[in-house]
C-alpha positions in Angstrom: 4.2 -53.5 1.9 3.4 -55.6 -1.1 0.0 -56.0 -2.7 -0.3 -59.5 -1.3 0.7 -58.4 2.2 -1.8 -55.4 2.4 -4.6 -57.5 1.0 -4.0 -60.2 3.7 -3.9 -57.6 6.4 -7.1 -55.9 5.1 -9.0 -59.1 4.7 -8.3 -60.1 8.3 -9.4 -56.7 9.6 -12.6 -56.8 7.6 -13.4 -60.3 8.6 -12.9 -59.4 12.3 -15.3 -56.5 11.8 -18.0 -58.8 10.5 -17.9 -57.7 6.9 -19.8 -60.3 4.8 -17.2 -60.5 1.9 -13.9 -59.4 3.3 -11.7 -60.8 0.5 -13.8 -59.2 -2.3 -14.1 -55.9 -0.4 -10.4 -55.7 0.3 -9.6 -56.4 -3.4 -12.2 -53.8 -4.6 -10.8 -51.1 -2.3 -7.2 -51.7 -3.4 -8.2 -51.7 -7.1 -10.0 -48.4 -6.4 -6.8 -46.9 -4.9 -4.5 -48.3 -7.5 -6.9 -47.8 -10.4 -6.3 -51.4 -11.5 -8.6 -54.0 -13.0 -8.7 -57.4 -11.4 -6.3 -58.9 -13.9 -3.7 -56.3 -12.8 -4.3 -57.0 -9.2 -3.8 -60.8 -9.7 -0.6 -60.2 -11.7 1.1 -57.7 -9.4 1.0 -59.4 -6.0 4.7 -58.7 -5.4 4.4 -55.0 -6.3 5.2 -52.6 -3.6 2.7 -49.9 -2.6 4.0 -46.4 -2.1 3.5 -44.9 1.4 0.8 -42.7 0.0 -1.0 -45.6 -1.6 -0.8 -47.7 1.5 -2.0 -44.8 3.7 -5.0 -44.2 1.4 -5.9 -47.9 1.2 -5.7 -48.5 4.9 -7.8 -45.4 5.6 -10.5 -46.9 3.4 -10.2 -50.2 5.1 -10.7 -48.5 8.4 -13.9 -46.9 7.1 -15.1 -50.2 5.8 -14.3 -51.8 9.2 -16.7 -49.3 10.7 -19.3 -50.7 8.2 -19.5 -47.8 5.9 -20.8 -49.2 2.6 -18.2 -50.2 0.1 -20.1 -48.3 -2.6 -19.8 -45.0 -0.6 -16.0 -45.5 -0.5 -15.6 -46.3 -4.2 -18.4 -44.0 -5.2 -20.1 -46.4 -7.6 -22.3 -49.5 -7.8 -22.6 -51.7 -10.9 -26.2 -52.3 -12.0 -27.3 -54.0 -15.2 -23.8 -53.7 -16.6 -23.4 -50.0 -15.9 -21.7 -48.1 -13.1 -23.9 -45.7 -11.2 -22.8 -42.9 -8.9 -24.1 -43.5 -5.4 -24.0 -41.3 -2.3 -25.7 -41.3 1.1 -28.6 -39.5 -0.5 -29.7 -42.6 -2.5 -30.4 -46.2 -1.9 -27.5 -48.3 -3.1 -28.9 -50.4 -6.1 -29.4 -54.0 -5.1 -29.1 -57.1 -7.3 -32.8 -58.0 -6.6 -33.9 -54.8 -8.2 -32.5 -56.1 -11.5 -35.4 -58.5 -11.3 -37.7 -55.5 -11.5 -35.8 -54.1 -14.5 -35.9 -57.4 -16.3 -39.7 -57.7 -15.7 -40.2 -54.1 -16.9 -38.3 -54.7 -20.1 -40.3 -57.8 -20.7 -43.5 -55.9 -20.2 -42.4 -53.3 -22.8 -41.4 -55.9 -25.3 -43.4 -55.5 -28.5 -44.6 -52.0 -27.6 -43.4 -49.1 -29.8 -42.4 -45.8 -28.2 -43.6 -46.8 -24.7 -44.1 -44.2 -22.0 -42.7 -45.2 -18.6 -42.8 -43.7 -15.2 -40.3 -44.8 -12.4 -41.5 -43.8 -8.9 -38.9 -43.3 -6.3 -36.1 -43.1 -8.8 -33.2 -42.5 -6.4 -29.9 -43.0 -8.2 -31.9 -43.4 -11.5 -30.8 -47.0 -11.9 -34.2 -48.2 -13.0 -35.3 -45.3 -15.2 -31.9 -44.9 -16.8 -31.5 -48.6 -17.5 -34.8 -48.8 -19.1 -34.0 -45.7 -21.2 -30.6 -47.2 -22.2 -32.2 -50.6 -23.2 -35.1 -49.0 -25.0 -34.0 -46.0 -27.0 -37.5 -45.4 -28.2 -39.0 -45.1 -24.7 -40.1 -41.8 -23.1 -39.0 -42.3 -19.5 -39.9 -40.2 -16.5 -38.4 -40.4 -13.0 -40.0 -39.1 -9.8 -38.5 -38.7 -6.4 -39.6 -36.8 -3.3 -35.9 -36.1 -2.5 -34.2 -33.1 -4.2 -30.8 -34.6 -3.2 -31.6 -37.9 -4.8 -32.7 -36.3 -8.0 -29.4 -34.5 -8.2 -27.6 -37.9 -8.1 -30.0 -39.2 -10.8 -29.2 -36.2 -13.0 -25.4 -36.8 -12.6 -25.9 -40.5 -13.6 -28.0 -39.4 -16.6 -25.2 -37.2 -17.8 -22.6 -39.9 -17.1 -24.6 -42.3 -19.3 -25.4 -39.8 -22.0 -29.1 -40.0 -21.2 -29.9 -36.6 -19.9 -32.2 -35.8 -22.8 -34.0 -39.1 -22.6 -35.2 -39.2 -19.0 -37.3 -36.4 -17.5 -37.0 -36.0 -13.7 -39.6 -34.6 -11.4 -39.7 -33.9 -7.7 -42.7 -34.7 -5.6 -44.7 -37.4 -3.8 -45.3 -40.6 -5.8 -47.2 -39.9 -9.0 -48.5 -36.4 -8.3 -45.8 -34.6 -10.4 -46.7 -36.5 -13.6 -50.5 -36.1 -13.5 -50.2 -34.5 -16.9 -49.5 -37.9 -18.4 -52.9 -39.2 -17.5 -54.1 -42.0 -19.9 -50.8 -42.1 -21.8 -48.5 -44.3 -19.7 -47.7 -47.9 -20.7 -45.8 -48.8 -17.5 -45.5 -47.5 -14.0 -42.5 -49.1 -12.2 -41.4 -48.6 -8.6 -39.2 -49.9 -5.9 -41.0 -48.1 -3.0 -39.9 -48.1 0.7 -41.3 -51.3 2.3 -39.1 -52.2 5.3 -41.4 -52.4 8.4 -40.3 -49.9 11.1 -39.9 -52.6 13.7 -37.4 -54.4 11.4 -35.3 -51.3 10.7 -33.0 -51.6 13.8 -32.1 -55.2 12.8 -30.9 -54.3 9.3 -27.2 -54.6 8.4 -25.3 -51.6 9.6 -24.3 -50.7 6.1 -28.0 -50.3 5.3 -29.5 -49.1 8.6 -26.8 -46.4 9.2 -26.0 -45.2 5.7 -28.9 -45.7 3.3 -31.5 -42.9 3.4 -34.3 -44.1 5.8 -36.8 -42.3 3.5 -36.0 -44.8 0.8 -36.4 -47.8 3.2 -39.1 -47.3 5.7 -42.6 -46.3 4.4 -44.7 -43.5 5.9 -47.0 -44.3 7.5 -46.8 -47.9 6.4 -46.2 -50.1 3.3 -49.9 -50.7 2.8 -50.6 -47.0 2.4 -47.7 -46.5 0.0 -48.8 -49.4 -2.3 -52.4 -48.3 -2.1 -51.6 -44.7 -3.1 -49.2 -45.9 -5.8 -51.9 -48.2 -7.3 -54.5 -45.5 -7.1 -52.2 -43.0 -8.8 -51.2 -45.5 -11.5 -54.8 -46.3 -12.3 -55.3 -42.7 -13.4 -52.1 -42.6 -15.4 -52.1 -45.9 -17.3 -53.7 -46.3 -20.6 -56.0 -49.3 -21.2 -54.0 -52.5 -20.7 -51.1 -50.6 -19.0 -49.1 -52.3 -16.3 -47.9 -51.6 -12.8 -44.7 -53.4 -11.7 -43.6 -53.0 -8.1 -40.8 -54.5 -6.0 -42.1 -56.1 -2.8 -40.5 -57.3 0.4 -40.4 -60.7 2.0 -43.9 -62.2 2.6 -45.7 -59.2 1.0 -47.0 -60.8 -2.1 -50.5 -61.6 -0.8 -50.9 -58.2 0.9 -49.9 -56.2 -2.2 -52.0 -58.3 -4.4 -55.0 -57.6 -2.3 -54.2 -53.8 -2.3 -53.8 -53.6 -6.1 -57.0 -55.6 -6.7 -59.0 -53.3 -4.5 -57.8 -50.4 -6.6 -59.1 -52.1 -9.8 -56.1 -54.0 -11.1 -55.8 -57.6 -12.2 -52.7 -59.1 -10.8 -50.9 -60.9 -13.6 -47.8 -62.5 -12.0 -45.5 -62.5 -9.0 -41.9 -62.7 -10.3 -39.3 -64.6 -8.2 -35.8 -63.2 -7.7 -32.7 -65.4 -7.9 -33.3 -66.7 -4.4 -36.7 -67.9 -5.2 -38.4 -65.1 -3.3 -41.5 -63.3 -4.8 -39.8 -59.9 -5.6 -42.0 -58.2 -8.2 -45.7 -58.0 -8.6 -47.2 -57.2 -12.0 -50.8 -55.9 -12.3 -52.8 -54.5 -15.2 
């Protein structure tokens, strides 16, 4: 079969399976198998696949049909212009989380040698991006999951940042209590999906992302409260807390942070116009 033929077949199969972007996913899977960039894919529509290439490609298409995430099949996800290793042990980085990174970098602007803590670091996409963009920053990442931290360590090595980001295992901010009074910014994308909404999530998320990174225990209010309380003890005077929030959560999280002694500075909208990041000092 030619490239054009297998792409047409794969696109139809993925569309029938309810995949949101069947054309794009088919192209990305074939590029992964062929080790081509998009220009090569467009230029070689008449090229024939070997039997091994076709077999590998169609096997991946079958897994994507079953709604296994594309990123688990290719092994990476682009975030802020860099490729991050992703596995079932970490939340796949989302475009909306780039709003959190953009906000964090803005908060650090003008500060020399800032100290940053990323809570729930997962793949390390937030901590490592901040470290890469701010070579003078001392960045710390915390996660309760040992498996997630292993992925973050691999990404740190891949990006040449293993000496720049210190990783700690534990619950929220407890592993970095030694930084009390010295931190300029605490940043976090905590779990905030309500348990009753979990069954209605897309299969790629519900069945493959770690539930620990999605659904808060016992609830989002408690997670944000404990996060704010812990940050209050770590931050220096004027320091900031920047957290990602879910749909319709801005007022609730604002009230929680204000009860913990913070002044809410702004609610930042994502590209869809949804309040996505809350900043408090």
